[in-house]
Structures are given as C-alpha cells and as structure tokens.
ZAMARGU-4260 file (C-alpha; in steps of 0.2 Angstrom, whole numbers, plus 5000, padded with zeros to 4 digits):
<rodrens>
0) 5061/4622/5521 | 5044/4620/5514 | 5037/4638/5513 | 5020/4633/5520 | 5029/4625/5535
5) 5040/4640/5538 | 5024/4651/5538 | 5014/4641/5551 | 5029/4638/5562 | 5032/4657/5562
10) 5027/4666/5578 | 5015/4656/5589 | 4998/4652/5582 | 4992/4645/5598 | 4990/4663/5604
15) 4977/4666/5590 | 4969/4649/5592 | 4965/4653/5610 | 4952/4665/5604 | 4944/4651/5593
20) 4940/4638/5605 | 4922/4641/5608 | 4917/4642/5590 | 4928/4626/5586 | 4919/4616/5600
25) 4902/4623/5593 | 4906/4618/5576 | 4911/4600/5581 | 4896/4598/5591 | 4885/4602/5576
30) 4894/4588/5566 | 4886/4573/5575 | 4902/4566/5581 | 4899/4550/5591 | 4909/4538/5602
35) 4921/4528/5592 | 4920/4538/5576 | 4937/4538/5567 | 4941/4557/5564 | 4955/4565/5554
40) 4958/4584/5558 | 4969/4590/5544 | 4978/4606/5547 | 4973/4604/5565 | 4984/4618/5573
45) 4985/4614/5592 | 4968/4605/5592 | 4954/4618/5591 | 4942/4606/5583 | 4952/4589/5586
50) 4951/4590/5605 | 4932/4594/5606 | 4929/4579/5594 | 4940/4568/5606 | 4929/4574/5621
55) 4914/4567/5612 | 4922/4550/5611 | 4929/4550/5594 | 4946/4543/5590 | 4955/4558/5583
60) 4971/4560/5573 | 4977/4578/5570 | 4989/4582/5556 | 4998/4598/5554 | 5013/4604/5544
65) 5020/4614/5559 | 5030/4605/5571 | 5027/4617/5586 | 5008/4616/5584 | 5009/4597/5584
70) 5019/4598/5600 | 5006/4610/5607 | 4992/4599/5602 | 4999/4583/5610 | 5003/4593/5626
75) 4985/4599/5627 | 4978/4581/5624 | 4990/4574/5637 | 4985/4588/5650 | 4967/4583/5647
80) 4970/4565/5648 | 4963/4562/5631 | 4971/4546/5626 | 4960/4545/5610 | 4968/4560/5602
85) 4985/4561/5595 | 4994/4574/5583 | 5008/4571/5570 | 5017/4581/5557 | 5011/4579/5539
90) 5007/4589/5523 | 4989/4590/5518 | 4994/4588/5499 | 5003/4572/5503 | 4997/4561/5517
95) 5008/4546/5513 | 5008/4540/5530 | 4989/4537/5530 | 4981/4522/5523 | 4966/4522/5511
100) 4948/4523/5517 | 4953/4525/5536 | 4942/4538/5543 | 4924/4540/5545 | 4925/4559/5545
105) 4939/4571/5539 | 4938/4588/5546 | 4948/4603/5540 | 4943/4620/5548 | 4954/4634/5540
110) 4968/4622/5539 | 4970/4612/5522 | 4964/4628/5513 | 4982/4635/5516 | 4991/4620/5509
115) 4998/4622/5491 | 4992/4610/5477 | 4973/4611/5481 | 4969/4597/5469 | 4981/4585/5478
120) 4973/4591/5494 | 4956/4586/5488 | 4962/4569/5482 | 4971/4565/5498 | 4956/4569/5508
125) 4945/4558/5498 | 4957/4544/5498 | 4958/4543/5516 | 4940/4544/5519 | 4930/4527/5520
130) 4916/4525/5508 | 4900/4532/5516 | 4910/4544/5526 | 4911/4563/5526 | 4923/4577/5523
135) 4919/4594/5531 | 4929/4609/5527 | 4928/4627/5534 | 4935/4639/5522 | 4937/4658/5522
140) 4928/4667/5508 | 4937/4679/5496 | 4932/4697/5497 | 4920/4694/5511 | 4918/4709/5522
145) 4921/4700/5538 | 4937/4699/5549 | 4949/4686/5542 | 4946/4689/5523 | 4949/4708/5527
150) 4965/4704/5537 | 4972/4694/5523 | 4966/4707/5510 | 4974/4721/5520 | 4990/4712/5523
155) 4992/4707/5505 | 4991/4725/5500 | 5007/4729/5510 | 5016/4713/5504 | 5026/4709/5489
160) 5017/4700/5475 | 5017/4681/5478 | 5028/4669/5468 | 5023/4664/5450 | 5011/4649/5451
165) 5004/4653/5468 | 4986/4648/5471 | 4978/4659/5485 | 4971/4649/5499 | 4955/4660/5498
170) 4950/4651/5482 | 4944/4637/5493 | 4930/4649/5498 | 4923/4649/5480 | 4910/4635/5477
175) 4915/4632/5459 | 4933/4629/5464 | 4928/4617/5477 | 4917/4607/5465 | 4931/4606/5452
180) 4944/4600/5465 | 4933/4587/5472 | 4927/4582/5455 | 4945/4579/5451 | 4945/4566/5465
185) 4930/4558/5458 | 4916/4566/5469 | 4901/4572/5459 | 4895/4589/5462 | 4878/4583/5469
190) 4888/4575/5484 | 4895/4592/5489 | 4884/4604/5499 | 4888/4622/5505 | 4882/4633/5518
195) 4888/4650/5524 | 4892/4649/5543 | 4899/4661/5556 | 4914/4658/5567 | 4917/4670/5582
200) 4934/4675/5588 | 4933/4679/5607 | 4948/4687/5614 | 4952/4693/5631 | 4958/4710/5628
205) 4954/4726/5618 | 4953/4726/5598 | 4970/4734/5598 | 4978/4721/5609 | 4970/4708/5598
210) 4979/4716/5583 | 4995/4715/5593 | 4993/4697/5594 | 4991/4695/5575 | 5006/4706/5573
215) 5017/4696/5585 | 5011/4678/5582 | 5001/4675/5566 | 5013/4671/5552 | 5004/4680/5537
220) 5002/4696/5547 | 5020/4695/5553 | 5026/4694/5535 | 5015/4708/5530 | 5023/4719/5544
225) 5040/4714/5540 | 5037/4719/5522 | 5028/4736/5527 | 5043/4740/5539 | 5055/4740/5524
230) 5044/4753/5516 | 5041/4763/5532 | 5023/4758/5531 | 5021/4747/5547 | 5012/4761/5556
235) 4999/4762/5542 | 4996/4744/5542 | 4994/4744/5561 | 4981/4758/5560 | 4971/4750/5546
240) 4970/4733/5555 | 4965/4742/5572 | 4951/4751/5562 | 4945/4735/5555 | 4945/4726/5572
245) 4937/4740/5581 | 4923/4742/5568 | 4919/4723/5569 | 4920/4721/5587 | 4903/4717/5595
250) 4908/4716/5613 | 4903/4730/5624 | 4916/4727/5637 | 4932/4737/5636 | 4943/4722/5640
255) 4935/4709/5628 | 4934/4708/5609 | 4921/4697/5600 | 4921/4697/5581 | 4911/4686/5570
260) 4918/4680/5553 | 4908/4672/5539 | 4915/4656/5531 | 4910/4643/5519 | 4906/4626/5527
265) 4908/4612/5514 | 4902/4595/5516 | 4907/4581/5505 | 4898/4564/5505 | 4911/4551/5500
</rodrens>
C-alpha cells in the first residue's frame, strides 16, 4: 500500500477533525465562496472545509487518499442533504481523473502538504484550476512554537529516521519552497501571497483527553507511540505531549480545550 494512504487510513482522523470544524468554517467564510463556484478541496479529510463551502452554495468535490475519510465525508454530506458536495479517493500528486482548468478555487488546508512529490502536487493544483482562478493552501510552519508543529517535532524525536529521499510536509510552510514549487508549475512569484493565520482546535475534554485522541486516532502520533513503545519510552512521549497541550490550552473550563495554532496561508492567482 501507498505509505501515505496507510498513514491517513490509520486510526480515525474524524475524531481529531471534530475539533477543527469551527476554524474550518471560519476560514472558508473568509475566502469569498459564492453560489455556483466550482471548488476542489484537496486532502479534504471528512469535509472540514468542503462542507462549509457547499453550505455557501459552491459545487464542491473533495479528494482524499484515505478511503475511510472519503466515506465519512460522503456520509456527512448526505446527512446534511448537501447534494452539491461529493468526495472521492485520489492522490494530490496525481489527479489523473480530473480535467484541466476545471475549478474556480482549489483549497487544501493541511491536506496536500502531506502528499509526497511536492512539485507534482503544485503542478496538479495549477493544472486543474481555471485561468483567473485561485489556489488557497493552509500549511503548518516548521519550528513554529504552536501546537501542530510541536506535536510533529516531538513525535519525530521518538520515531526512527524517515526513509532516504523523504521530503518533510513541513517544508510547505516555508515561503521560498512554495515559490519554487509553484514556479515549477509556471506561476510567477508575484502571483503568490502569504499571510500567517491562526487555526484554533476546540475539543470537548481536558488537554490530557485531547492527547489521548491523538494517541489513539492520529496516524503520525500513533506511529510515534508504536516506535516509543519499542524503546520503553511511550510514557515519556505521553508526558511531553500532555505538557505541551496543557501549556497551550487557552480554555478556562476543566472539560474544554482550546488551542490556537499558527499556519501559513498561501494564495496563488492562476
């Protein structure tokens, strides 16, 4: 199996995505989505940004490599009666089923950044976007002090080194890399803009319960715990993550966790 597919089909990312709904909707609302807009949500998960776009009247196709997340997205759309939102399996680096210049807006919020072959990802996003359309990415930033970058940093310290040739998904959070990748797809740098934005995770439970959700349902963290267990370091990893989540939690309620995380919002004019 494709390692990336195996990673995201592991566990149940919908349990984490539940904490991302409010910020996903807020981000979509800021993008000027209008009735009838053709939107591709790439690396869509179970629809955290796809469904809000459909609620605004866009015709949305969500594409994700994980079969279980595609199924969950289609169920959520059906349950809401959103006939203008469908999900299908696909690889962000090879969108062979999608025609050239099809979409007015291509969105990928913490999705396509995890696909291998970043130059191919950029080319495919540009290829399927109509001229005059936009691409908007949300990418985590390497070495950022906020939640997700620190989860991935801590997890990697307990994990074996990646295979030769591996390109970290966090490299999508570096502006020069983004410019180079879209430049390879024919987009001049003056058509690419960047802003640092905030995404807030809102979880119904304590910080330690939120860590448990990552331990049990988030593929990268699950892999880190499996590796740590082999070295009798799982308890150390858990303590380190619980300290991180507790220190960054901004909720005053004992049964709620609210943690803001900084990301790089990339806008490409095609």
